[in-house]
Every structure is written in structure tokens, then in C-alpha cells.
C-alpha positions, 0 to 999 in steps of 0.5 A: 955300560962296560960289558965284563967277562964272567971272570971280571964279574967274579972279582971282589970290589976293592971298596968293599974289601976296606970294610973290616970287622974292626971298622973302615980300613984306611990303607988296609983291606981284607982278603976276598975270602975273608970279606965274603964270610964277614959280610954274610955274617953281618946280615946272618944275625938279622933273623925274623920270627916265625910268626912274621907273614911269609911275603914279608919274610921272603922280601927280607930274605931277598935283601939278606941274599943280595947284601952278600953280593955287595962283595962284587958290586959295591952299589948293591949296598945302596940298592939293598938299603933303599929296597929295605926302606920300602919293605917297612911299608910291606910289613905294616900292610901284611900285619894290618891284614893279618890283624883284621883276619879278612874283615876291616871295619870302618865308620862313616864320619857323616852319619856314624854307620859302620861298614865291614869290608871283606878283603883278602889283600891290601891292594883290595882294601886300598881301593876301598879306602881310596873310593871312600875317603869319608870313612874312619877306621874302627879300632878294637876298643871302639875308637876310630882314626883317620886312615888313608892306607898310606905309610903314615896312617899305617904307623899311626894304626900300629902305635894305637894298637901297641904294635910299635912302642917307645918314644925314641922309636917314634922319632926313629920310625919317622926318620925311617919313613922320611928316608923311605920317601926319599928312596921312593922319590929320589932327588939325586944320586947317592951311594950307601956304605955297607955299614948303613945298609946293615943298620937299615936291615937291623932296624927293619928286622927289629921293627918287623919282629916287634910288629908280630910281638917278638922283642929282640935280645940286645936290640937297639929299638925293641930290646927284650926285657932287661934282667934286673938283679938284686943289688946292694948300694952302699955308701959311707956316712961321710958321703965320699965312697959308693960301692955296688954289688950283687946282694948275695955277696954281702954274706962274703964280707968283701973288702970295700977296697977291692970288692963291690961291697963294704964289710957288713960289720962296719957301722960307717956304711949305709945301704939299700937293697934294690932290684935293678939292671946290674950285671957285673960279669958283663960290665952292665950297670944302670948309670943312674944307680949312683943317684938312686932315690926311692921316691923319685925316678932317676935311674935309666931303667926301673929300679925298685927298693926292696929294703933299707936304708939301714946298716950293712949287717941288717942288709945282709941279714934281710937278704939271707932271710928273704932270698929275693930273686931277679926278674925282668923289666921293660922300659919303653913308654913308661908313665911318669908324673911331674909336679910344678908348684909355683917356681918349683919343678919336681923330679918325675915320680911313678904314678903308684908313688904319687898316689900315696902322697900326703895332701901337703905334697899334692899342691901345684900343677901336675903333668902325666908324661909318657917317656922311656926314661925319666930325664926325658919326661923332666926336660919335656915338662921343663921346656914346656914351662920355660919355652914353647918348643915342646907340645902341650898335648899328645906326642911331642915332635921336639923331644922323646915324650908325650903329654898324656894329661895335665891339671891338678893332682886329683885330675891327673891321678884320676886319669891314670888310676886305672892302669896303675892302682894306688899303693897304700903307703909311700916307700921308705925315704931312701936316697944316696948322697949323690941323688939328684935334687928333688926340686929345682927352681924354674924361673 
């Protein structure tokens, strides 16, 4: 080891200076003063909610503090990254203890007897679990799960309670756990960039906050609910033009050549009014709105038909009379039903829509799938039918979907009818000319 003077220790590491707000600087670098402010700003945005346990909060704050010192020692970013992966398990342990309030209940799998374990720390609980491997953890609803006290079973516990959600997140959580194991049991030397370390802290903050019931506005893993505005989707009868905009703009009769909607007096245009993710001022719009279908799920986020289809003049009149308001929606872990009849595979539907189908449309084999987006539910079923890669039951390890139930229409609908009561009638049949084919032939 080279012993440095205090002055040398205070010198900025040249490698860190090349990481700028615009990306990696090739041939350019920041001044030390600017880099110091920038690296602190990077991690300052990763705040934990007040509800988070104090011990987890302190460990996370240590990581943010150490991150800034990567300005002087580039290797610190690797230390922060690897330590952050270990803090995930600490957060799960703290949340487990907080949830059970000092008393954890187990069931002996040999005779079914219950055992209440009083514990004030996770270390005490872990000793009990290690000495009694034949006991299963009793959940709030009366079900039990295998529980060895390790990271994998902690994640399973958190998911069963809904503290961790999302099908894509399930794969990300597994990847983070794998990286944690590599950090705890390294096979060789590695060096991490500040970008990678910051991403680890960002994901860690989102996971920790969600464990305590707090979503992250604009988050990558557990975002806060998305705002849904009232949107008009209009198209010409020739099927060559599509315009979208906020429904209250219909009253202004914006020229379709320059604005989001067509002239309400023009009979060549058809329209629907939907509640969907659409923020024109921020350049945010659901990419699936172009293919909107009122009976099948094709949008990335939930979109509800409010009115239509009909003329633009009628759409403007309905909007003015009813004044529909914006709301918010969550898209993680939605339930979709998919119908497979002979060689025909149908696009996913909401259970509430499928519950209103006439008898003629109930034939075939049905799948209830949990997924974040409808295309992921569709491709999971398609792969299950045409290949053997995707799981037949439960969470799939090959894609971002989970099979909840399969069987005939009545069997599947009965299995999912409690959380989603059936609607009295089908929504009006409305689809843009660019809607996906509702059924495809699968050989």
C-alpha cells in the first residue's frame, strides 16, 4: 500500500471526473468542484420514507455518504454497490420484525400444532428457525410457507403479503439477489462504475420504500400511480389519420392539421372518449392508445372507455355535459384472461369484460394470467401452447407472467370472481382502425 499525504488523499480521482451529467466524458472531464456537487446530487434524490425502520435508514444513509467520497477514491463506488446489495436483506429482516410486532407464529408440519415465538430481533428469530426446520411460517390469512430465514424465503414472504409486487420486478429482485450472493461470496475482483452504484442505490431505495407501503413518483420499479386524463381518440372514416388530445379541447374545435383533434362538425371523423395515460404537456402518452379496443386489453396502462364510438360533435356534447375527471391507476400485477379455442388464440381481456360474454363466446380453454402488461400475458400463453418454455402453473421463470388458473370458462371465472365482480353488460364495441387482431391462428 502506498502511504499518501493528506493533500494527496484530498486530490480528486481522475476516473471519477470523467462521469458527467451528460454521460461518460471521452477526452473531457469535470472540475473537482463541479464533480463534487454532481455526485452528491445523484444520490440526494434517493430518499427513504419516514416509515422505514431506523436501522435500515442508517445503513442506507451510510451508503449515500460514502458514495460522495468516490470523488477521491474511485474504488468506493464498488464498495457502496456491494454493500447496498447486502442492505436489501437487512431491510427485509427489519420489515419482517416490524410486521409481526414481536410475535411470529409457526405451524409444525408434522402435527399441525401452532407455536408463537416472541422475538425482539431477527437474530433471535433466526436461531429459532434454524433449530426447528420442520416448522412453517403462518401467514395472516391462515396459509403457511416454508421459511428458513434466508433472503429467498424473506422475498417469498414479502410477495405473499403484497409488500413486493410486479411481474417484471420479480425477475429484477431475483437478479439483485443473485448479485447480492456474488457480493457476499466473490469469485474474483471487480470494479463498479458510479453509474452502476447509483442504479443499485436507486433500486434499493424503491424496494425499501415499497416494503413500507410507499411508492416512488416516477420510479422504475414501484412507481406511484399514473395519472389518467380524459382523452379523445379520433380517426377519419378512411382509416388514414389518427388524432389524440385532451377531451376538453373538443370545445375549441382545433384544426386537425395542427392540433390534437379534428373539427367536431366534420362528419368524416369518428371518436371515442377514454380515460388513459396521456400527458401532452410532458410528452407522455400510452403507446397502445393508437390501437385502442374497448373489449380487449392492448394499451400499456389501463384505459377505460367512457363514451363512443360516435361523431366528434356528439363527443364534444357528451364531454361538456358530463365533465369527466382525471384519476390515477396502478398497473402492477393485473389479472388478464386469455381464451384459446381450437387453433384460435384471443387477445387478453379484463375479467370484468369476460364475465359479461355471451355463451357463444365462452368456448375453449381459458387462462387467468397475472402480468403487468397485456402483451406479456398474451405471449406467456402463446409460448405455453406452442412450446414448453413457460411454466404451466405459478410464476414463470422464463417471462414476466404468472399463471393463476386454467380450465373451462366457468372454472376460471369462478376462481377469479371474488376480487372482480362481473359487469352486467359488455362495453360498447369500439376499436380504432389500427387495433390488434382480436384472434390469431396458433398452429
